[in-house]
C-alpha positions as CSV (number, residue, x, y, z in Angstrom):
1,X,-38.6,99.3,-78.7
2,X,-35.4,97.6,-77.7
3,X,-33.8,99.3,-74.7
4,X,-30.4,100.9,-75.0
5,X,-27.8,99.9,-72.5
6,X,-25.1,102.4,-71.6
7,X,-21.4,101.2,-71.7
8,X,-18.3,102.8,-70.0
9,X,-14.8,101.6,-71.2
10,X,-12.0,101.8,-68.6
11,X,-8.4,101.0,-69.9
12,X,-5.1,102.9,-69.6
13,X,-4.2,102.2,-73.2
14,X,-5.9,104.6,-75.6
15,X,-5.5,102.2,-78.6
16,X,-7.4,99.5,-76.7
17,X,-10.3,101.9,-75.9
18,X,-10.4,103.1,-79.5
19,X,-10.4,99.4,-80.7
20,X,-13.3,98.5,-78.5
21,X,-15.3,101.6,-79.6
22,X,-14.9,100.6,-83.2
23,X,-15.4,96.8,-82.7
24,X,-19.2,96.9,-82.9
25,X,-22.0,98.9,-84.4
26,X,-23.1,99.6,-80.8
27,X,-26.4,101.4,-81.4
28,X,-27.6,98.7,-83.8
29,X,-26.9,96.0,-81.2
30,X,-28.7,98.0,-78.4
31,X,-25.7,99.6,-76.7
32,X,-24.2,103.0,-76.5
33,X,-20.7,104.0,-75.4
34,X,-21.3,106.9,-73.0
35,X,-17.8,107.4,-71.7
36,X,-14.3,106.2,-71.3
37,X,-11.6,106.5,-68.6
38,X,-7.9,105.6,-68.3
39,X,-8.0,104.3,-64.7
40,X,-10.4,103.5,-61.8
41,X,-10.1,107.0,-60.2
42,X,-11.1,108.7,-63.4
43,X,-14.0,106.2,-64.0
44,X,-15.4,106.8,-60.5
45,X,-15.4,110.6,-61.0
46,X,-17.7,110.1,-64.0
47,X,-20.0,107.5,-62.6
48,X,-22.8,109.7,-61.2
49,X,-22.9,111.8,-64.4
50,X,-22.8,108.9,-66.9
51,X,-24.7,106.3,-64.9
52,X,-23.7,103.3,-67.1
53,X,-25.4,100.0,-67.0
54,X,-22.1,98.1,-67.8
55,X,-18.4,98.8,-67.3
56,X,-15.8,97.1,-69.4
57,X,-12.5,97.4,-67.5
58,X,-8.9,96.4,-67.7
59,X,-7.3,94.8,-64.6
60,X,-3.9,96.5,-64.4
61,X,-4.0,100.3,-64.6
62,X,-2.1,103.1,-62.9
63,X,-3.6,105.0,-59.9
64,X,-6.5,102.5,-59.4
65,X,-6.7,99.1,-61.1
66,X,-9.7,97.1,-62.1
67,X,-9.7,95.0,-58.9
68,X,-10.3,97.9,-56.6
69,X,-12.6,99.6,-59.1
70,X,-14.9,96.6,-59.2
71,X,-15.0,96.4,-55.4
72,X,-16.0,100.1,-55.1
73,X,-18.5,100.0,-57.9
74,X,-20.3,96.9,-56.4
75,X,-20.4,98.6,-53.0
76,X,-21.7,102.0,-54.2
77,X,-23.5,101.1,-57.4
78,X,-24.6,97.5,-57.1
79,X,-27.0,97.8,-60.1
80,X,-24.0,98.3,-62.4
81,X,-22.5,95.2,-64.0
82,X,-18.8,94.9,-64.6
83,X,-17.0,92.9,-67.3
84,X,-13.3,92.4,-66.8
85,X,-10.6,92.2,-69.5
86,X,-7.7,90.0,-68.4
87,X,-4.8,87.8,-69.5
88,X,-3.9,84.4,-68.1
89,X,-1.1,86.0,-66.0
90,X,-3.6,88.2,-64.1
91,X,-5.6,85.3,-62.7
92,X,-5.3,86.2,-59.0
93,X,-6.7,89.7,-59.7
94,X,-9.6,88.3,-61.7
95,X,-10.4,85.8,-59.0
96,X,-10.7,88.7,-56.5
97,X,-13.1,90.6,-58.8
98,X,-15.4,87.5,-59.1
99,X,-15.6,87.5,-55.3
100,X,-16.7,91.2,-55.5
101,X,-19.4,90.4,-57.9
102,X,-18.0,90.9,-61.4
103,X,-20.5,89.7,-64.1
104,X,-18.0,88.1,-66.5
105,X,-14.4,88.3,-67.9
106,X,-12.9,88.2,-71.3
107,X,-9.4,87.1,-72.1
108,X,-7.7,89.8,-74.1
109,X,-6.8,87.5,-77.0
110,X,-10.5,86.8,-77.4
111,X,-11.6,90.4,-77.6
112,X,-13.4,89.9,-80.8
113,X,-16.7,91.4,-82.0
114,X,-18.9,88.3,-81.8
115,X,-17.5,87.1,-78.5
116,X,-17.8,90.5,-76.8
117,X,-21.4,90.8,-78.1
118,X,-22.3,87.4,-76.7
119,X,-20.9,88.4,-73.2
120,X,-22.8,91.7,-73.3
121,X,-26.0,90.0,-74.3
122,X,-25.7,87.4,-71.6
123,X,-25.1,90.1,-69.0
124,X,-28.0,92.3,-70.1
125,X,-30.3,89.3,-70.2
126,X,-29.3,88.6,-66.7
127,X,-30.0,92.2,-65.7
128,X,-33.4,92.0,-67.3
129,X,-34.2,88.7,-65.6
130,X,-33.1,89.7,-62.1
131,X,-36.5,90.9,-61.2
132,X,-38.5,88.3,-59.4
133,X,-40.5,86.2,-61.8
134,X,-43.8,86.8,-60.0
135,X,-43.9,90.0,-58.0
136,X,-47.6,89.6,-57.5
137,X,-50.2,92.2,-56.8
138,X,-50.1,91.5,-53.1
139,X,-47.9,94.2,-51.4
140,X,-46.9,91.6,-48.8
141,X,-45.8,89.2,-51.5
142,X,-43.7,92.0,-53.1
143,X,-42.2,92.8,-49.7
144,X,-41.2,89.2,-49.1
145,X,-39.7,88.7,-52.5
146,X,-37.8,92.0,-52.3
147,X,-36.4,91.0,-49.0
148,X,-35.3,87.6,-50.3
149,X,-33.7,89.2,-53.4
150,X,-31.7,91.7,-51.2
151,X,-30.4,88.8,-49.1
152,X,-29.4,86.8,-52.2
153,X,-27.4,89.7,-53.6
154,X,-25.6,90.4,-50.4
155,X,-27.6,93.1,-48.7
156,X,-29.3,93.2,-45.4
157,X,-33.1,93.0,-45.3
158,X,-35.1,93.4,-42.1
159,X,-38.5,91.8,-41.9
160,X,-40.7,91.8,-38.8
161,X,-40.6,88.4,-37.1
162,X,-44.3,88.3,-37.0
163,X,-44.5,88.9,-40.7
164,X,-41.8,86.3,-41.4
165,X,-43.5,83.7,-39.3
166,X,-46.8,84.3,-41.1
167,X,-45.1,83.4,-44.4
168,X,-42.8,80.6,-43.3
169,X,-44.5,78.2,-40.9
170,X,-41.7,75.7,-40.8
171,X,-38.2,75.5,-39.3
172,X,-36.2,74.3,-42.2
173,X,-35.2,76.1,-45.5
174,X,-33.2,75.0,-48.6
175,X,-32.8,76.1,-52.2
176,X,-33.9,73.8,-55.0
177,X,-33.2,74.7,-58.6
178,X,-32.0,73.7,-62.1
179,X,-28.9,75.0,-63.8
180,X,-30.0,75.2,-67.5
181,X,-27.2,77.2,-69.0
182,X,-26.6,74.3,-71.4
183,X,-29.9,74.9,-73.1
184,X,-29.2,77.3,-75.8
185,X,-32.6,78.5,-77.0
186,X,-34.4,80.9,-74.6
187,X,-37.8,79.5,-75.5
188,X,-36.6,76.0,-74.6
189,X,-35.3,77.3,-71.3
190,X,-38.7,78.8,-70.5
191,X,-40.5,75.6,-71.5
192,X,-38.3,73.5,-69.3
193,X,-38.7,75.9,-66.4
194,X,-42.4,75.7,-66.7
195,X,-42.2,71.9,-66.8
196,X,-40.4,72.0,-63.5
197,X,-43.0,74.4,-62.1
198,X,-45.8,72.0,-63.1
199,X,-44.0,69.1,-61.6
200,X,-43.6,70.9,-58.3
201,X,-47.2,71.9,-58.2
202,X,-48.2,68.2,-58.5
203,X,-46.2,67.2,-55.5
204,X,-48.8,66.1,-52.9
205,X,-46.8,67.2,-49.8
206,X,-48.1,68.8,-46.6
207,X,-46.0,71.1,-44.6
208,X,-43.9,72.3,-47.6
209,X,-43.9,75.8,-49.0
210,X,-42.3,76.4,-52.5
211,X,-41.5,80.0,-53.5
212,X,-40.2,80.5,-57.0
213,X,-37.6,83.2,-56.7
214,X,-36.3,84.0,-60.1
215,X,-35.8,82.7,-63.6
216,X,-32.8,84.2,-65.2
217,X,-30.9,83.1,-68.2
218,X,-29.1,80.3,-66.6
219,X,-31.3,79.0,-63.8
220,X,-34.7,78.5,-62.2
221,X,-34.6,78.6,-58.3
222,X,-37.1,77.9,-55.5
223,X,-36.9,78.5,-51.8
224,X,-38.2,75.6,-49.8
225,X,-39.7,75.8,-46.4
226,X,-40.5,72.5,-44.9
227,X,-41.3,70.7,-41.6
228,X,-38.1,69.0,-40.6
229,X,-40.0,65.8,-40.0
230,X,-40.9,65.7,-43.7
231,X,-37.5,66.6,-45.1
232,X,-36.6,63.0,-46.2
233,X,-40.0,62.6,-47.8
234,X,-39.5,65.8,-49.8
235,X,-36.1,64.7,-51.0
236,X,-37.6,61.5,-52.3
237,X,-40.3,63.4,-54.1
238,X,-37.8,65.8,-55.7
239,X,-35.6,63.0,-56.9
240,X,-38.6,61.3,-58.5
241,X,-39.5,64.5,-60.2
242,X,-36.0,65.0,-61.5
243,X,-35.9,61.4,-62.9
244,X,-39.1,62.1,-64.7
245,X,-38.0,65.2,-66.6
246,X,-34.1,65.1,-66.7
247,X,-34.0,62.9,-69.9
248,X,-35.9,65.5,-71.9
249,X,-33.1,67.9,-71.9
250,X,-29.5,66.7,-71.9
251,X,-26.8,68.2,-69.6
252,X,-29.2,69.7,-67.2
253,X,-28.2,69.8,-63.5
254,X,-30.5,70.1,-60.6
255,X,-29.3,71.5,-57.3
256,X,-30.4,70.9,-53.7
257,X,-28.5,73.2,-51.3
258,X,-27.5,72.8,-47.7
259,X,-30.5,73.2,-45.4
260,X,-30.7,76.0,-42.8
261,X,-32.9,77.1,-40.0
262,X,-32.2,80.8,-39.8
263,X,-33.9,82.9,-42.5
264,X,-31.1,85.5,-42.2
265,X,-28.6,83.0,-43.5
266,X,-30.5,82.8,-46.8
267,X,-28.0,85.0,-48.6
268,X,-25.0,83.2,-47.2
269,X,-26.4,79.8,-48.2
270,X,-27.3,81.0,-51.7
271,X,-23.9,82.6,-52.4
272,X,-21.6,80.2,-50.5
273,X,-23.4,76.9,-51.0
274,X,-26.0,76.9,-53.8
275,X,-23.9,78.8,-56.3
276,X,-20.9,76.6,-55.5
277,X,-22.9,73.4,-56.1
278,X,-24.0,74.7,-59.5
279,X,-20.3,75.2,-60.4
280,X,-19.5,71.6,-59.3
281,X,-21.4,70.4,-62.5
282,X,-18.3,71.4,-64.5
283,X,-16.5,68.5,-62.9
284,X,-19.5,66.2,-62.4
285,X,-21.2,66.1,-65.9
286,X,-22.7,62.7,-65.3
287,X,-24.7,63.9,-62.2
288,X,-28.1,65.2,-63.0
289,X,-28.6,66.0,-59.3
290,X,-26.0,67.7,-57.3
291,X,-27.1,67.5,-53.7
292,X,-25.2,69.1,-50.8
293,X,-25.8,66.1,-48.5
294,X,-24.7,63.5,-51.1
295,X,-21.6,64.7,-52.8
296,X,-19.0,62.2,-54.2
297,X,-15.8,61.6,-52.3
298,X,-12.7,63.7,-52.9
299,X,-9.3,62.6,-54.0
300,X,-6.3,62.8,-51.8
301,X,-3.9,65.7,-51.7
302,X,-2.3,66.5,-55.0
303,X,1.2,68.1,-55.2
304,X,1.2,71.3,-57.3
305,X,2.9,70.9,-60.7
306,X,6.0,73.0,-61.4
307,X,5.4,74.6,-64.8
308,X,9.0,75.8,-64.9
309,X,10.3,72.2,-64.5
310,X,7.9,71.1,-67.3
311,X,9.4,73.7,-69.6
312,X,12.9,72.6,-68.6
313,X,11.9,69.1,-69.7
314,X,10.9,70.4,-73.1
315,X,14.2,72.2,-73.4
316,X,15.9,68.9,-72.7
317,X,13.6,67.4,-75.4
318,X,12.0,65.1,-72.8
319,X,8.7,65.8,-74.6
320,X,6.7,62.8,-73.5
321,X,7.8,63.0,-69.9
322,X,6.5,66.6,-69.8
323,X,3.3,65.9,-71.6
324,X,2.4,62.8,-69.6
325,X,3.2,64.4,-66.3
326,X,1.0,67.4,-67.1
327,X,-1.9,65.4,-68.3
328,X,-1.8,63.0,-65.3
329,X,-1.7,66.1,-63.1
330,X,-4.8,67.7,-64.7
331,X,-6.7,64.5,-64.6
332,X,-6.1,64.3,-60.9
333,X,-7.0,67.9,-60.4
334,X,-10.3,67.4,-62.3
335,X,-11.4,64.9,-59.7
336,X,-11.6,67.7,-57.1
337,X,-14.9,69.4,-57.9
338,X,-14.1,72.3,-55.5
339,X,-11.4,73.8,-57.7
340,X,-12.3,77.2,-59.1
341,X,-13.3,76.7,-62.8
342,X,-11.4,79.8,-63.9
343,X,-8.3,78.5,-62.1
344,X,-8.5,75.1,-63.8
345,X,-9.0,76.6,-67.3
346,X,-6.2,79.1,-66.7
347,X,-3.9,76.2,-65.8
348,X,-4.6,74.6,-69.2
349,X,-4.2,77.9,-71.0
350,X,-0.9,78.6,-69.3
351,X,0.4,75.2,-70.3
352,X,-0.5,75.8,-74.0
353,X,1.0,79.3,-73.9
354,X,4.2,78.1,-72.2
355,X,4.7,75.1,-74.5
356,X,4.2,77.2,-77.6
357,X,6.6,79.9,-76.4
358,X,9.2,77.4,-75.3
359,X,9.2,75.5,-78.5
360,X,9.4,78.7,-80.5
361,X,12.5,79.7,-78.6
362,X,13.9,76.2,-79.4
363,X,13.6,77.1,-83.1
364,X,11.0,74.4,-83.9
365,X,8.9,75.2,-86.9
366,X,5.6,75.9,-85.0
367,X,4.1,78.6,-87.1
368,X,0.8,76.7,-87.2
369,X,0.7,76.5,-83.4
370,X,1.3,80.2,-83.1
371,X,-1.7,80.8,-85.2
372,X,-4.0,78.2,-83.6
373,X,-3.1,78.6,-79.9
374,X,-5.7,81.3,-79.5
375,X,-8.3,78.9,-80.9
376,X,-7.3,76.5,-78.2
377,X,-7.6,79.2,-75.6
378,X,-11.1,79.9,-76.9
379,X,-12.2,76.3,-76.8
380,X,-10.9,75.8,-73.3
381,X,-12.7,79.0,-72.1
382,X,-15.9,77.8,-73.7
383,X,-15.7,74.2,-72.4
384,X,-18.8,73.2,-70.5
385,X,-17.0,70.5,-68.5
386,X,-13.5,69.7,-67.3
387,X,-13.3,66.7,-69.5
388,X,-14.0,68.9,-72.6
389,X,-11.2,71.3,-71.6
390,X,-8.8,68.5,-71.1
391,X,-9.7,67.0,-74.5
392,X,-8.8,70.4,-76.0
393,X,-5.4,70.3,-74.3
394,X,-4.8,66.7,-75.5
395,X,-5.6,67.9,-79.1
396,X,-3.0,70.6,-78.7
397,X,-0.4,68.1,-77.5
398,X,-1.1,65.9,-80.6
399,X,-0.6,69.0,-82.8
400,X,2.6,69.7,-81.0
401,X,3.8,66.2,-81.6
402,X,3.1,66.4,-85.3
403,X,4.9,69.8,-85.5
404,X,8.1,68.5,-83.8
405,X,8.0,65.0,-85.3
406,X,7.5,63.3,-82.0
407,X,5.8,59.9,-82.2
408,X,4.0,58.2,-79.4
409,X,1.3,55.6,-79.0
410,X,-0.2,57.5,-76.1
411,X,0.3,60.8,-74.3
412,X,-1.2,59.6,-71.1
413,X,0.1,56.8,-68.8
414,X,-3.5,56.3,-67.6
415,X,-4.2,54.4,-70.9
416,X,-1.6,51.8,-70.0
417,X,-3.1,51.4,-66.6
418,X,-6.6,51.0,-68.0
419,X,-5.5,48.3,-70.5
420,X,-3.6,46.4,-67.7
421,X,-6.6,46.6,-65.5
422,X,-8.8,45.0,-68.2
423,X,-6.2,42.3,-68.9
424,X,-6.2,41.4,-65.2
425,X,-9.9,41.6,-64.6
426,X,-11.5,40.5,-67.8
427,X,-13.1,37.5,-66.1
428,X,-14.9,39.7,-63.6
429,X,-18.2,41.4,-64.3
430,X,-16.5,44.7,-65.1
431,X,-18.4,47.6,-66.7
432,X,-17.4,51.0,-68.1
433,X,-19.0,52.6,-65.0
434,X,-17.1,50.3,-62.6
435,X,-13.8,51.0,-64.3
436,X,-14.5,54.7,-64.4
437,X,-15.1,54.6,-60.6
438,X,-11.9,52.6,-60.1
439,X,-9.8,55.2,-61.9
440,X,-11.8,58.2,-60.7
441,X,-13.0,59.2,-64.2
442,X,-16.6,60.1,-65.0
443,X,-18.1,57.3,-67.2
444,X,-19.0,59.5,-70.2
445,X,-15.5,61.0,-70.3
446,X,-13.9,57.6,-70.0
447,X,-15.9,56.3,-72.9
448,X,-14.7,59.0,-75.3
449,X,-11.2,59.0,-73.8
450,X,-10.8,55.3,-74.2
451,X,-11.9,55.4,-77.9
452,X,-9.7,58.3,-78.7
453,X,-6.5,56.8,-77.2
454,X,-7.1,53.1,-78.1
455,X,-8.7,53.3,-81.5
456,X,-11.7,51.2,-80.3
457,X,-14.4,51.5,-77.7
458,X,-14.3,50.1,-74.2
459,X,-16.8,47.3,-74.9
460,X,-15.1,46.4,-78.1
461,X,-11.7,46.1,-76.4
462,X,-13.1,44.1,-73.5
463,X,-14.9,41.7,-75.8
464,X,-11.7,41.3,-77.9
465,X,-9.7,40.4,-74.7
466,X,-12.3,37.9,-73.5
467,X,-12.6,36.2,-76.9
468,X,-8.9,35.9,-77.2
469,X,-8.8,34.2,-73.8
470,X,-11.7,32.0,-74.8
471,X,-9.9,30.9,-77.9
472,X,-6.9,29.9,-75.8
473,X,-9.1,27.9,-73.5
474,X,-10.8,26.2,-76.4
475,X,-7.4,25.1,-77.8
476,X,-5.7,23.9,-74.6
477,X,-8.5,22.6,-72.3
478,X,-11.5,20.3,-72.5
479,X,-13.7,22.6,-70.6
480,X,-17.3,22.9,-71.8
481,X,-18.2,26.0,-73.8
482,X,-20.5,27.0,-70.9
483,X,-17.7,26.9,-68.4
484,X,-15.4,28.8,-70.8
485,X,-18.0,31.4,-71.3
486,X,-18.3,31.9,-67.5
487,X,-14.5,31.9,-67.0
488,X,-13.9,34.7,-69.4
489,X,-16.6,37.0,-67.9
490,X,-19.9,36.1,-69.7
491,X,-22.8,35.0,-67.6
492,X,-24.9,34.3,-70.7
493,X,-23.6,31.6,-73.0
494,X,-25.7,32.6,-76.0
495,X,-24.4,36.1,-75.8
496,X,-20.8,34.8,-75.5
497,X,-21.4,32.7,-78.7
498,X,-22.8,35.7,-80.5
499,X,-19.8,37.9,-79.6
500,X,-17.3,35.1,-80.4
501,X,-18.9,34.5,-83.8
502,X,-18.9,38.2,-84.6
503,X,-15.2,38.5,-83.9
504,X,-13.9,35.2,-85.4
505,X,-16.5,34.4,-88.0
506,X,-17.3,31.0,-86.5
507,X,-19.0,29.6,-83.4
508,X,-16.9,28.4,-80.4
509,X,-17.8,24.8,-81.1
510,X,-16.6,25.1,-84.7
511,X,-13.5,26.9,-83.6
512,X,-12.7,23.9,-81.3
513,X,-13.3,21.4,-84.1
514,X,-11.3,23.2,-86.8
515,X,-8.2,21.4,-88.2
516,X,-5.9,24.4,-88.3
517,X,-5.2,26.4,-85.2
518,X,-6.4,30.0,-85.5
519,X,-3.3,32.3,-85.5
C-alpha cells in the first residue's frame, strides 16, 4: 500500500491556504493535509501534535516568517522537509532557507497542480531514498553507515578511534559520485547506478576502499579511502571508468571532491565541496567529470548591472542598447560557475518581469507578453543549464521586439565579434571548440547560439568564408590549388575541393578556367 505523507500549509493569507487545499486530490496522490497555520509561531505550536512529513510555507508572514521557521524546524525536527513559496523579489530570504536545509522552492506564479505535485513527489522520493542503500546485517556496518549519514546531514557523530581505524586503513578520503538528475526514468537511474557499481568493483586497485553511501533520486555517491601514494593511480582509473560509461547516458556528470585526511571533516566536505561541485554542472554542461582539483579558470571581475538604468533605457526607447547590455552581462556571469543557480535564474526572471512591466506602462500593446511571461519564468526555472536559461531570455527579447516593432539583425554584440574573429582567422586551423574557448562559451552552447543568430552553423559559415577567399585567390593569383587550399585553412586539398564544389557547383580548377568571372 502506498504510504500517506502528511502536509502542513503555512501562509498568512487564508485564500492562499484554501487554494492549496483544493489544488489537488491529496489522498489520491498519497498526501494528506493535516493542518494549516497563518505564521511560523502558530505552526511551531502545532508541530508535535501534527508531526507532518512536509511543510509548505510562505516566506513573508507576520510574527514569524518562513526564513526563521525553516531554521527552527531543521534544528528541532530535521526529519521534516520544507518547501518554500516565494516570489522573485524575496530571493535573499529564499537563499537563507536553502542554507538552512530547505528541500525546494516554488515561485508563486507557478503554484499549479502538476508542478506542485512534481515537487512533492521529488521531495518524498528523496525522503524514501535517504536511508543507506545497503545497511547490511553487520551491526558494525550499520553503525558506520549511520555515523556517515549523520555527518553528511550536519550532525555530530562520535566513533571510537579504534573502530574507525579498523574500517579505514588509509589516510586520504574523498567523495566520488554521479549526478544523474537529468535521467528522467527511475528504472534507468537504477540501471546506470548499478553499472557504476560494477565498474568500480572491476577496478583492480590495492589500498583503496569504496563505500557506497546512498542512492537517492538524483545521485549515487561513494566514500573513497585510499593510500595517498596511490591517489594519482586511482584518479586515472576513475577517469577511464567514466570515459567507458558516460556516452551511454547523455548529460550525466561525475564528481570527484576535494580530498581530506580528517574523517570528522566528512560532513563539511560533502556539504561545502561535493554538493557545490554538483551544482557547477549548471554552468559546465560539456564537462562529464567535474573534479575539484581540475576546475576551469574563472573570468575576471564583472561589474554588477543596474536594472534601474536598463529600464530607463527602455523608457528612452533605447531598446537594443538595453537588450544587448543585459545579454552581454548574463553571458559573462554564466562563465563564473560559482554563482548561485537560484540567483542566476532570478536575475533572468527579474529582467523579464521588469521589461514587461516597463513596456506596459509605456502603453505598448504587449497583451501577449503579459500572458506568456509566466511561461518564460517556468522555462527559466526548469532550465538544466545556464545556456538553456539564457536561450529562454533571448526568445523573450525576440518576442518583445516583435511586439514593439523593433527590428534588429542581432540582439547580442558577441555575434559581431564572433564573425569578425572568423574573418580574421579563417586561414588558421580554427575549430568550434577553439573559438568557444577564445570567447569563454561552452562548445555545445556556441554551436546552437551561432546557428540561431546567424542563420547557419559554425562550420557552414567558416567554409563559406574560406571558399570566398579561395575564389578571390583563384581569380587574382597564379598560386597552385594546393597552395590556395593551405592558405585558406585547409590542410587536405581533396577536402577543400569537395567543399568548394559543394558551394559553387564546380571544382577549383574549372572555376579558374571559366570565361565569366563568378559574381
